[in-house]
LOBA-431558 format. One record per residue (C-alpha): residue number from 1; chain; x, y, z. Coordinates in nm, 2 decimals, m for minus. Each point is the difference from the previous one (the first is absolute). Example, Ala and Ser with C-alpha at 12.3 -4.5 7.8 and 13.67 -1.06 7.14 Angstrom:
LOBA-431558
<nr:1	kette:A	xx:1.23	yy:m0.45	zz:0.78>;
<nr:2	kette:A	xx:0.14	yy:0.34	zz:m0.07>;
***
This chain:
LOBA-431558
<nr:1	kette:A	xx:4.66	yy:11.93	zz:m9.35>;
<nr:2	kette:A	xx:m0.38	yy:0.00	zz:0.05>;
<nr:3	kette:A	xx:m0.27	yy:0.19	zz:m0.18>;
<nr:4	kette:A	xx:m0.02	yy:0.25	zz:0.28>;
<nr:5	kette:A	xx:0.38	yy:0.06	zz:0.01>;
<nr:6	kette:A	xx:0.01	yy:0.06	zz:m0.37>;
<nr:7	kette:A	xx:m0.29	yy:0.24	zz:0.01>;
<nr:8	kette:A	xx:0.15	yy:0.18	zz:0.29>;
<nr:9	kette:A	xx:0.34	yy:0.03	zz:m0.19>;
<nr:10	kette:A	xx:m0.18	yy:0.14	zz:m0.30>;
<nr:11	kette:A	xx:m0.18	yy:0.25	zz:0.22>;
<nr:12	kette:A	xx:0.32	yy:0.12	zz:0.16>;
<nr:13	kette:A	xx:0.19	yy:0.01	zz:m0.33>;
<nr:14	kette:A	xx:m0.26	yy:0.24	zz:m0.13>;
<nr:15	kette:A	xx:0.01	yy:0.22	zz:0.31>;
<nr:16	kette:A	xx:0.38	yy:0.01	zz:m0.04>;
<nr:17	kette:A	xx:m0.04	yy:0.09	zz:m0.36>;
<nr:18	kette:A	xx:m0.22	yy:0.29	zz:0.09>;
<nr:19	kette:A	xx:0.25	yy:0.12	zz:0.26>;
<nr:20	kette:A	xx:0.31	yy:m0.04	zz:m0.23>;
<nr:21	kette:A	xx:0.11	yy:0.32	zz:m0.19>;
<nr:22	kette:A	xx:0.24	yy:m0.19	zz:m0.22>;
<nr:23	kette:A	xx:m0.21	yy:m0.09	zz:m0.30>;
<nr:24	kette:A	xx:0.23	yy:m0.30	zz:m0.09>;
<nr:25	kette:A	xx:m0.04	yy:m0.16	zz:0.35>;
<nr:26	kette:A	xx:m0.36	yy:0.09	zz:0.02>;
<nr:27	kette:A	xx:m0.06	yy:m0.18	zz:m0.33>;
<nr:28	kette:A	xx:0.19	yy:m0.30	zz:0.14>;
<nr:29	kette:A	xx:m0.22	yy:m0.02	zz:0.31>;
<nr:30	kette:A	xx:m0.31	yy:0.02	zz:m0.22>;
<nr:31	kette:A	xx:0.13	yy:m0.29	zz:m0.22>;
<nr:32	kette:A	xx:0.07	yy:m0.20	zz:0.32>;
<nr:33	kette:A	xx:m0.35	yy:0.07	zz:0.12>;
<nr:34	kette:A	xx:m0.15	yy:m0.13	zz:m0.32>;
<nr:35	kette:A	xx:0.22	yy:m0.32	zz:0.03>;
<nr:36	kette:A	xx:m0.11	yy:m0.05	zz:0.36>;
<nr:37	kette:A	xx:m0.36	yy:0.03	zz:m0.11>;
<nr:38	kette:A	xx:0.06	yy:m0.26	zz:m0.27>;
<nr:39	kette:A	xx:0.15	yy:m0.23	zz:0.26>;
<nr:40	kette:A	xx:m0.30	yy:0.05	zz:0.23>;
<nr:41	kette:A	xx:m0.23	yy:m0.12	zz:m0.28>;
<nr:42	kette:A	xx:0.18	yy:m0.33	zz:0.00>;
<nr:43	kette:A	xx:m0.06	yy:m0.04	zz:0.38>;
<nr:44	kette:A	xx:m0.36	yy:0.13	zz:m0.01>;
<nr:45	kette:A	xx:m0.24	yy:m0.29	zz:0.06>;
<nr:46	kette:A	xx:m0.29	yy:0.22	zz:0.12>;
<nr:47	kette:A	xx:m0.11	yy:0.26	zz:m0.26>;
<nr:48	kette:A	xx:m0.22	yy:0.17	zz:0.26>;
<nr:49	kette:A	xx:0.30	yy:0.07	zz:0.23>;
<nr:50	kette:A	xx:0.04	yy:0.37	zz:0.08>;
<nr:51	kette:A	xx:0.35	yy:0.13	zz:0.08>;
<nr:52	kette:A	xx:0.07	yy:0.23	zz:0.30>;
<nr:53	kette:A	xx:0.36	yy:0.08	zz:0.10>;
<nr:54	kette:A	xx:0.13	yy:m0.10	zz:0.34>;
<nr:55	kette:A	xx:0.08	yy:0.24	zz:0.28>;
<nr:56	kette:A	xx:0.38	yy:m0.01	zz:m0.06>;
<nr:57	kette:A	xx:m0.06	yy:0.08	zz:m0.37>;
<nr:58	kette:A	xx:m0.23	yy:0.29	zz:0.08>;
<nr:59	kette:A	xx:0.26	yy:0.14	zz:0.24>;
<nr:60	kette:A	xx:0.27	yy:m0.03	zz:m0.27>;
<nr:61	kette:A	xx:m0.23	yy:0.17	zz:m0.25>;
<nr:62	kette:A	xx:m0.05	yy:0.29	zz:0.25>;
<nr:63	kette:A	xx:0.38	yy:0.03	zz:0.04>;
<nr:64	kette:A	xx:0.03	yy:0.02	zz:m0.38>;
<nr:65	kette:A	xx:m0.22	yy:0.31	zz:0.01>;
<nr:66	kette:A	xx:0.26	yy:0.19	zz:0.20>;
<nr:67	kette:A	xx:0.33	yy:m0.18	zz:m0.06>;
<nr:68	kette:A	xx:0.14	yy:m0.07	zz:m0.35>;
<nr:69	kette:A	xx:0.03	yy:m0.37	zz:m0.09>;
<nr:70	kette:A	xx:0.38	yy:0.03	zz:m0.03>;
<nr:71	kette:A	xx:0.01	yy:0.08	zz:0.37>;
<nr:72	kette:A	xx:m0.23	yy:m0.29	zz:0.09>;
<nr:73	kette:A	xx:0.19	yy:m0.27	zz:m0.18>;
<nr:74	kette:A	xx:0.06	yy:m0.21	zz:0.32>;
<nr:75	kette:A	xx:m0.38	yy:0.01	zz:0.07>;
<nr:76	kette:A	xx:m0.09	yy:m0.08	zz:m0.36>;
<nr:77	kette:A	xx:0.25	yy:m0.28	zz:m0.01>;
<nr:78	kette:A	xx:m0.15	yy:m0.15	zz:0.31>;
<nr:79	kette:A	xx:m0.34	yy:0.01	zz:m0.18>;
<nr:80	kette:A	xx:0.17	yy:m0.21	zz:m0.27>;
<nr:81	kette:A	xx:m0.02	yy:0.27	zz:m0.27>;
<nr:82	kette:A	xx:0.26	yy:m0.05	zz:m0.28>;
<nr:83	kette:A	xx:0.17	yy:0.24	zz:m0.24>;
<nr:84	kette:A	xx:0.15	yy:0.20	zz:0.29>;
<nr:85	kette:A	xx:0.35	yy:m0.05	zz:m0.14>;
<nr:86	kette:A	xx:m0.10	yy:0.24	zz:m0.28>;
<nr:87	kette:A	xx:0.08	yy:0.28	zz:0.24>;
<nr:88	kette:A	xx:0.37	yy:m0.11	zz:m0.02>;
<nr:89	kette:A	xx:0.00	yy:m0.02	zz:m0.38>;
<nr:90	kette:A	xx:0.33	yy:0.16	zz:m0.09>;
<nr:91	kette:A	xx:0.11	yy:m0.25	zz:m0.26>;
<nr:92	kette:A	xx:m0.16	yy:m0.05	zz:m0.34>;
<nr:93	kette:A	xx:0.03	yy:m0.37	zz:0.08>;
<nr:94	kette:A	xx:m0.25	yy:0.05	zz:0.28>;
<nr:95	kette:A	xx:m0.35	yy:m0.15	zz:m0.03>;
<nr:96	kette:A	xx:m0.29	yy:0.00	zz:0.23>;
<nr:97	kette:A	xx:0.04	yy:m0.37	zz:0.06>;
<nr:98	kette:A	xx:0.26	yy:m0.20	zz:0.18>;
<nr:99	kette:A	xx:0.36	yy:0.08	zz:m0.11>;
<nr:100	kette:A	xx:0.20	yy:m0.32	zz:m0.04>;
<nr:101	kette:A	xx:0.26	yy:m0.02	zz:0.28>;
<nr:102	kette:A	xx:0.35	yy:m0.07	zz:m0.12>;
<nr:103	kette:A	xx:0.17	yy:m0.07	zz:0.34>;
<nr:104	kette:A	xx:m0.11	yy:m0.14	zz:0.33>;
<nr:105	kette:A	xx:0.00	yy:0.35	zz:0.15>;
<nr:106	kette:A	xx:m0.25	yy:0.11	zz:m0.26>;
<nr:107	kette:A	xx:m0.26	yy:m0.24	zz:0.12>;
<nr:108	kette:A	xx:m0.27	yy:0.20	zz:0.18>;
<nr:109	kette:A	xx:0.17	yy:0.33	zz:m0.08>;
<nr:110	kette:A	xx:m0.32	yy:0.16	zz:m0.13>;
<nr:111	kette:A	xx:m0.15	yy:m0.04	zz:0.35>;
<nr:112	kette:A	xx:0.28	yy:0.17	zz:0.18>;
<nr:113	kette:A	xx:0.02	yy:0.36	zz:0.09>;
<nr:114	kette:A	xx:m0.37	yy:0.07	zz:m0.02>;
<nr:115	kette:A	xx:m0.04	yy:0.13	zz:0.35>;
<nr:116	kette:A	xx:0.26	yy:0.28	zz:0.01>;
<nr:117	kette:A	xx:0.20	yy:0.10	zz:0.30>;
<nr:118	kette:A	xx:m0.25	yy:0.26	zz:0.12>;
<nr:119	kette:A	xx:m0.29	yy:m0.24	zz:0.00>;
<nr:120	kette:A	xx:0.20	yy:m0.26	zz:0.18>;
<nr:121	kette:A	xx:0.12	yy:0.25	zz:0.26>;
<nr:122	kette:A	xx:m0.36	yy:0.13	zz:0.06>;
<nr:123	kette:A	xx:m0.16	yy:m0.35	zz:0.04>;
<nr:124	kette:A	xx:0.26	yy:m0.13	zz:0.24>;
<nr:125	kette:A	xx:0.02	yy:0.33	zz:0.18>;
<nr:126	kette:A	xx:m0.37	yy:0.00	zz:0.09>;
<nr:127	kette:A	xx:0.02	yy:m0.36	zz:0.11>;
<nr:128	kette:A	xx:0.31	yy:0.05	zz:0.21>;
<nr:129	kette:A	xx:m0.13	yy:0.32	zz:0.16>;
<nr:130	kette:A	xx:m0.33	yy:m0.14	zz:0.09>;
<nr:131	kette:A	xx:0.13	yy:m0.33	zz:0.14>;
<nr:132	kette:A	xx:0.31	yy:0.12	zz:0.17>;
<nr:133	kette:A	xx:m0.16	yy:0.30	zz:0.18>;
<nr:134	kette:A	xx:m0.30	yy:m0.20	zz:0.10>;
<nr:135	kette:A	xx:0.23	yy:m0.26	zz:0.15>;
<nr:136	kette:A	xx:0.21	yy:0.27	zz:0.17>;
<nr:137	kette:A	xx:m0.32	yy:0.16	zz:0.15>;
<nr:138	kette:A	xx:m0.13	yy:m0.33	zz:0.12>;
<nr:139	kette:A	xx:0.33	yy:m0.10	zz:0.15>;
<nr:140	kette:A	xx:0.03	yy:0.33	zz:0.20>;
<nr:141	kette:A	xx:m0.37	yy:m0.02	zz:0.10>;
<nr:142	kette:A	xx:0.06	yy:m0.36	zz:0.12>;
<nr:143	kette:A	xx:0.25	yy:0.14	zz:0.25>;
<nr:144	kette:A	xx:m0.30	yy:0.19	zz:0.16>;
<nr:145	kette:A	xx:0.13	yy:0.35	zz:m0.07>;
<nr:146	kette:A	xx:m0.23	yy:0.30	zz:m0.04>;
<nr:147	kette:A	xx:m0.15	yy:0.12	zz:m0.33>;
<nr:148	kette:A	xx:0.23	yy:0.30	zz:m0.02>;
<nr:149	kette:A	xx:0.31	yy:m0.22	zz:0.01>;
<nr:150	kette:A	xx:m0.15	yy:m0.23	zz:m0.26>;
<nr:151	kette:A	xx:m0.07	yy:0.30	zz:m0.23>;
<nr:152	kette:A	xx:0.35	yy:0.14	zz:0.05>;
<nr:153	kette:A	xx:0.15	yy:m0.34	zz:m0.08>;
<nr:154	kette:A	xx:m0.22	yy:m0.05	zz:m0.31>;
<nr:155	kette:A	xx:0.09	yy:0.34	zz:m0.14>;
<nr:156	kette:A	xx:0.37	yy:m0.08	zz:0.06>;
<nr:157	kette:A	xx:m0.05	yy:m0.33	zz:m0.17>;
<nr:158	kette:A	xx:m0.17	yy:0.17	zz:m0.30>;
<nr:159	kette:A	xx:0.28	yy:0.25	zz:m0.05>;
<nr:160	kette:A	xx:0.28	yy:m0.25	zz:0.05>;
<nr:161	kette:A	xx:m0.16	yy:m0.26	zz:m0.22>;
<nr:162	kette:A	xx:m0.09	yy:0.24	zz:m0.28>;
<nr:163	kette:A	xx:0.35	yy:0.16	zz:0.00>;
<nr:164	kette:A	xx:0.17	yy:m0.35	zz:0.01>;
<nr:165	kette:A	xx:m0.22	yy:m0.12	zz:m0.29>;
<nr:166	kette:A	xx:0.07	yy:0.31	zz:m0.21>;
<nr:167	kette:A	xx:0.38	yy:m0.02	zz:0.06>;
<nr:168	kette:A	xx:0.01	yy:m0.37	zz:m0.08>;
<nr:169	kette:A	xx:m0.20	yy:0.04	zz:m0.32>;
<nr:170	kette:A	xx:0.22	yy:0.29	zz:m0.11>;
<nr:171	kette:A	xx:0.33	yy:m0.18	zz:0.06>;
<nr:172	kette:A	xx:m0.14	yy:m0.32	zz:m0.17>;
<nr:173	kette:A	xx:m0.13	yy:0.18	zz:m0.30>;
<nr:174	kette:A	xx:0.30	yy:0.23	zz:m0.03>;
<nr:175	kette:A	xx:0.24	yy:m0.30	zz:0.00>;
<nr:176	kette:A	xx:m0.21	yy:m0.18	zz:m0.25>;
<nr:177	kette:A	xx:m0.02	yy:0.30	zz:m0.23>;
<nr:178	kette:A	xx:0.38	yy:0.06	zz:0.02>;
<nr:179	kette:A	xx:0.06	yy:m0.36	zz:m0.09>;
<nr:180	kette:A	xx:m0.23	yy:0.03	zz:m0.31>;
<nr:181	kette:A	xx:0.16	yy:0.33	zz:m0.10>;
<nr:182	kette:A	xx:0.34	yy:m0.16	zz:0.03>;
<nr:183	kette:A	xx:m0.10	yy:m0.29	zz:m0.23>;
<nr:184	kette:A	xx:m0.15	yy:0.24	zz:m0.25>;
<nr:185	kette:A	xx:0.32	yy:0.21	zz:0.01>;
<nr:186	kette:A	xx:0.20	yy:m0.30	zz:m0.08>;
<nr:187	kette:A	xx:m0.23	yy:m0.08	zz:m0.29>;
<nr:188	kette:A	xx:0.04	yy:0.36	zz:m0.12>;
<nr:189	kette:A	xx:0.38	yy:m0.03	zz:0.00>;
<nr:190	kette:A	xx:m0.01	yy:m0.33	zz:m0.19>;
<nr:191	kette:A	xx:m0.23	yy:0.15	zz:m0.25>;
<nr:192	kette:A	xx:0.24	yy:0.29	zz:m0.06>;
<nr:193	kette:A	xx:0.30	yy:m0.23	zz:m0.03>;
<nr:194	kette:A	xx:m0.14	yy:m0.30	zz:m0.17>;
<nr:195	kette:A	xx:m0.31	yy:0.11	zz:m0.20>;
<nr:196	kette:A	xx:0.02	yy:m0.28	zz:m0.26>;
<nr:197	kette:A	xx:0.04	yy:m0.27	zz:0.27>;
<nr:198	kette:A	xx:m0.30	yy:0.14	zz:0.19>;
<nr:199	kette:A	xx:m0.20	yy:0.00	zz:m0.32>;
<nr:200	kette:A	xx:0.08	yy:m0.36	zz:m0.06>;
<nr:201	kette:A	xx:m0.10	yy:m0.10	zz:0.36>;
<nr:202	kette:A	xx:m0.33	yy:0.17	zz:m0.05>;
<nr:203	kette:A	xx:m0.05	yy:m0.18	zz:m0.34>;
<nr:204	kette:A	xx:0.07	yy:m0.33	zz:0.17>;
<nr:205	kette:A	xx:m0.26	yy:0.07	zz:0.27>;
<nr:206	kette:A	xx:m0.26	yy:0.07	zz:m0.27>;
<nr:207	kette:A	xx:0.10	yy:m0.31	zz:m0.19>;
<nr:208	kette:A	xx:m0.05	yy:m0.20	zz:0.32>;
<nr:209	kette:A	xx:m0.36	yy:0.14	zz:0.00>;
<nr:210	kette:A	xx:m0.07	yy:m0.14	zz:m0.34>;
<nr:211	kette:A	xx:0.12	yy:0.27	zz:m0.25>;
<nr:212	kette:A	xx:0.21	yy:m0.09	zz:m0.29>;
<nr:213	kette:A	xx:0.37	yy:0.09	zz:0.07>;
<nr:214	kette:A	xx:0.04	yy:0.22	zz:m0.31>;
<nr:215	kette:A	xx:m0.32	yy:0.19	zz:0.09>;
<nr:216	kette:A	xx:0.11	yy:0.02	zz:0.37>;
<nr:217	kette:A	xx:0.33	yy:0.15	zz:m0.10>;
<nr:218	kette:A	xx:m0.17	yy:0.26	zz:m0.22>;
<nr:219	kette:A	xx:m0.24	yy:0.08	zz:0.27>;
<nr:220	kette:A	xx:0.27	yy:0.03	zz:0.27>;
<nr:221	kette:A	xx:0.20	yy:0.23	zz:m0.23>;
<nr:222	kette:A	xx:m0.31	yy:0.23	zz:m0.03>;
<nr:223	kette:A	xx:m0.02	yy:0.00	zz:0.38>;
<nr:224	kette:A	xx:0.36	yy:0.11	zz:0.03>;
<nr:225	kette:A	xx:m0.04	yy:0.30	zz:m0.22>;
<nr:226	kette:A	xx:m0.11	yy:0.21	zz:0.30>;
<nr:227	kette:A	xx:0.25	yy:m0.05	zz:0.29>;
<nr:228	kette:A	xx:m0.25	yy:0.10	zz:0.27>;
<nr:229	kette:A	xx:m0.27	yy:m0.23	zz:m0.14>;
<nr:230	kette:A	xx:0.26	yy:m0.27	zz:m0.04>;
<nr:231	kette:A	xx:0.10	yy:0.02	zz:0.37>;
<nr:232	kette:A	xx:m0.37	yy:m0.01	zz:0.10>;
<nr:233	kette:A	xx:m0.06	yy:m0.31	zz:m0.21>;
<nr:234	kette:A	xx:0.32	yy:m0.18	zz:0.12>;
<nr:235	kette:A	xx:m0.09	yy:0.08	zz:0.36>;
<nr:236	kette:A	xx:m0.34	yy:m0.17	zz:m0.04>;
<nr:237	kette:A	xx:0.11	yy:m0.29	zz:m0.22>;
<nr:238	kette:A	xx:0.34	yy:m0.09	zz:0.15>;
<nr:239	kette:A	xx:m0.04	yy:0.12	zz:0.36>;
<nr:240	kette:A	xx:m0.37	yy:m0.04	zz:0.04>;
<nr:241	kette:A	xx:m0.02	yy:0.36	zz:0.15>;
<nr:242	kette:A	xx:m0.24	yy:0.28	zz:m0.08>;
<nr:243	kette:A	xx:0.20	yy:0.32	zz:0.01>;
<nr:244	kette:A	xx:m0.32	yy:0.20	zz:0.04>;
<nr:245	kette:A	xx:m0.11	yy:m0.19	zz:0.31>;
<nr:246	kette:A	xx:0.30	yy:m0.06	zz:0.23>;
<nr:247	kette:A	xx:m0.20	yy:0.10	zz:0.30>;
<nr:248	kette:A	xx:0.00	yy:0.32	zz:0.21>;
<nr:249	kette:A	xx:0.17	yy:m0.01	zz:0.34>;
<nr:250	kette:A	xx:m0.17	yy:0.31	zz:0.12>;
<nr:251	kette:A	xx:m0.34	yy:m0.13	zz:m0.13>;
<nr:252	kette:A	xx:0.04	yy:m0.33	zz:0.18>;
<nr:253	kette:A	xx:0.11	yy:0.18	zz:0.32>;
<nr:254	kette:A	xx:m0.29	yy:0.24	zz:m0.01>;
<nr:255	kette:A	xx:m0.26	yy:m0.27	zz:m0.06>;
<nr:256	kette:A	xx:0.15	yy:m0.22	zz:0.27>;
<nr:257	kette:A	xx:m0.01	yy:0.28	zz:0.25>;
<nr:258	kette:A	xx:m0.36	yy:0.11	zz:m0.08>;
<nr:259	kette:A	xx:m0.14	yy:m0.36	zz:m0.02>;
<nr:260	kette:A	xx:0.16	yy:m0.11	zz:0.32>;
<nr:261	kette:A	xx:m0.11	yy:0.31	zz:0.19>;
<nr:262	kette:A	xx:m0.36	yy:m0.04	zz:m0.13>;
<nr:263	kette:A	xx:m0.01	yy:m0.36	zz:0.11>;
<nr:264	kette:A	xx:0.17	yy:0.07	zz:0.34>;
<nr:265	kette:A	xx:m0.24	yy:0.29	zz:0.07>;
<nr:266	kette:A	xx:m0.32	yy:m0.22	zz:m0.02>;
<nr:267	kette:A	xx:0.03	yy:m0.17	zz:0.34>;
<nr:268	kette:A	xx:0.10	yy:0.33	zz:0.16>;
<nr:269	kette:A	xx:m0.33	yy:0.17	zz:m0.08>;
<nr:270	kette:A	xx:m0.19	yy:m0.12	zz:0.30>;
<nr:271	kette:A	xx:0.28	yy:0.11	zz:0.23>;
<nr:272	kette:A	xx:0.01	yy:0.34	zz:m0.16>;
<nr:273	kette:A	xx:m0.38	yy:0.03	zz:0.07>;
<nr:274	kette:A	xx:0.08	yy:m0.06	zz:0.37>;
<nr:275	kette:A	xx:m0.25	yy:m0.28	zz:0.06>;
<nr:276	kette:A	xx:m0.03	yy:m0.10	zz:0.36>;
<nr:277	kette:A	xx:0.15	yy:m0.31	zz:0.16>;
<nr:278	kette:A	xx:0.04	yy:m0.30	zz:m0.22>;
<nr:279	kette:A	xx:m0.23	yy:0.14	zz:m0.27>;
<nr:280	kette:A	xx:0.30	yy:0.14	zz:m0.19>;
<nr:281	kette:A	xx:0.16	yy:m0.34	zz:m0.02>;
<nr:282	kette:A	xx:m0.32	yy:m0.17	zz:m0.10>;
<nr:283	kette:A	xx:m0.07	yy:0.25	zz:m0.27>;
<nr:284	kette:A	xx:0.36	yy:m0.01	zz:m0.12>;
<nr:285	kette:A	xx:m0.03	yy:m0.38	zz:m0.04>;
<nr:286	kette:A	xx:m0.33	yy:0.02	zz:m0.18>;
<nr:287	kette:A	xx:0.12	yy:0.28	zz:m0.24>;
<nr:288	kette:A	xx:0.33	yy:m0.18	zz:m0.06>;
<nr:289	kette:A	xx:m0.19	yy:m0.33	zz:m0.07>;
<nr:290	kette:A	xx:m0.23	yy:0.16	zz:m0.25>;
<nr:291	kette:A	xx:0.29	yy:0.17	zz:m0.17>;
<nr:292	kette:A	xx:0.20	yy:m0.32	zz:m0.02>;
<nr:293	kette:A	xx:m0.30	yy:m0.17	zz:m0.16>;
<nr:294	kette:A	xx:m0.03	yy:0.29	zz:m0.25>;
<nr:295	kette:A	xx:0.36	yy:m0.01	zz:m0.08>;
<nr:296	kette:A	xx:m0.01	yy:m0.37	zz:m0.07>;
<nr:297	kette:A	xx:m0.30	yy:0.04	zz:m0.23>;
<nr:298	kette:A	xx:0.18	yy:0.29	zz:m0.18>;
<nr:299	kette:A	xx:0.31	yy:m0.22	zz:m0.05>;
<nr:300	kette:A	xx:m0.22	yy:m0.26	zz:m0.18>;
<nr:301	kette:A	xx:m0.02	yy:0.25	zz:m0.29>;
<nr:302	kette:A	xx:0.37	yy:m0.06	zz:m0.06>;
<nr:303	kette:A	xx:0.03	yy:m0.36	zz:0.10>;
<nr:304	kette:A	xx:m0.32	yy:m0.13	zz:m0.17>;
<nr:305	kette:A	xx:m0.09	yy:m0.20	zz:0.31>;
<nr:306	kette:A	xx:m0.35	yy:m0.01	zz:0.15>;
<nr:307	kette:A	xx:m0.07	yy:0.34	zz:0.16>;
<nr:308	kette:A	xx:m0.17	yy:m0.14	zz:0.31>;
<nr:309	kette:A	xx:0.26	yy:m0.26	zz:0.06>;
<nr:310	kette:A	xx:0.28	yy:0.25	zz:m0.04>;
<nr:311	kette:A	xx:m0.17	yy:0.23	zz:0.24>;
<nr:312	kette:A	xx:m0.05	yy:m0.27	zz:0.26>;
<nr:313	kette:A	xx:0.35	yy:m0.12	zz:m0.03>;
<nr:314	kette:A	xx:0.14	yy:0.35	zz:0.06>;
<nr:315	kette:A	xx:m0.24	yy:0.04	zz:0.30>;
<nr:316	kette:A	xx:0.11	yy:m0.33	zz:0.16>;
<nr:317	kette:A	xx:0.37	yy:0.08	zz:m0.05>;
<nr:318	kette:A	xx:m0.04	yy:0.35	zz:0.15>;
<nr:319	kette:A	xx:m0.21	yy:m0.13	zz:0.29>;
<nr:320	kette:A	xx:0.25	yy:m0.28	zz:0.08>;
<nr:321	kette:A	xx:0.29	yy:0.25	zz:0.01>;
<nr:322	kette:A	xx:m0.20	yy:0.26	zz:0.21>;
<nr:323	kette:A	xx:m0.11	yy:m0.26	zz:0.26>;
<nr:324	kette:A	xx:0.35	yy:m0.14	zz:0.03>;
<nr:325	kette:A	xx:0.15	yy:0.34	zz:0.07>;
<nr:326	kette:A	xx:m0.28	yy:0.09	zz:0.24>;
<nr:327	kette:A	xx:0.07	yy:m0.31	zz:0.22>;
<nr:328	kette:A	xx:0.37	yy:0.04	zz:m0.03>;
<nr:329	kette:A	xx:m0.03	yy:0.36	zz:0.12>;
<nr:330	kette:A	xx:m0.22	yy:m0.11	zz:0.29>;
<nr:331	kette:A	xx:0.24	yy:m0.28	zz:0.10>;
<nr:332	kette:A	xx:0.30	yy:0.23	zz:m0.01>;
<nr:333	kette:A	xx:m0.17	yy:0.26	zz:0.21>;
<nr:334	kette:A	xx:m0.09	yy:m0.27	zz:0.26>;
<nr:335	kette:A	xx:0.35	yy:m0.14	zz:m0.01>;
<nr:336	kette:A	xx:0.17	yy:0.34	zz:0.06>;
<nr:337	kette:A	xx:m0.24	yy:0.12	zz:0.27>;
***
């Protein structure tokens, strides 16, 4: 970490603290900001240096003005902010730091599940809609058909792709949720039939994390006094599931449909405007290219990669796919004529 990175982290921590309504978490962010400032002093070799946040940090700060930090965890994690696991603090054993893993499957667990099903569906939906419909339009245009036919094909591709994405996300999320609900149901049955054994299992988990066995048993016994709370704790500790966040099939389907449709509509705009001759295709390629670059830059907020490099990579991938389908369409039209 450099002086600039530490100062930027401190700056973002304070912006997150201002946006956070939970006083406990806001105080944590403030403390982390102070710690980052102290680290920056260690790196500081030029006392006259003036800090100014980077473009990505300023964008994230703007997002924090309208979106709660809890909803921006994937973005904040990509900016290397810590303490985000405090949003999942359902156990008194939880701390703001790194919980000691007790099994191989625990390794990296605090970084999983940050994105959420709706976010994943929206991001991939925009990408798929933009790339697939641009390729479809260029493939049909390569066959030298009129603009009206291209527009009709593009609209059909938008509807078919959006409905297919929505259906796929719904089935996938529904199946996943049913599997999780089944596992939680089994845990509920075991808790009702073997409460003492379940309490002992929980105590052993806490012991593996460093608590004295006698204290762990006492603590587990307290947890078991409320059956619903006990089921919640056991689901999190034994199954690694969050009963409050199993994913919404309808939410994933809706976000998939809307995101895909928005992405797929972009290259259709020039054809809807009825531009003459090849102008529609030229404008469609230009608009799609700019959009691909913008999507790539936006994705860098979640991946932590260089924004310009991410945008250029997305543009090159989309351009390669679009040109390939254009020439394939042109070749097929010539072969069948």
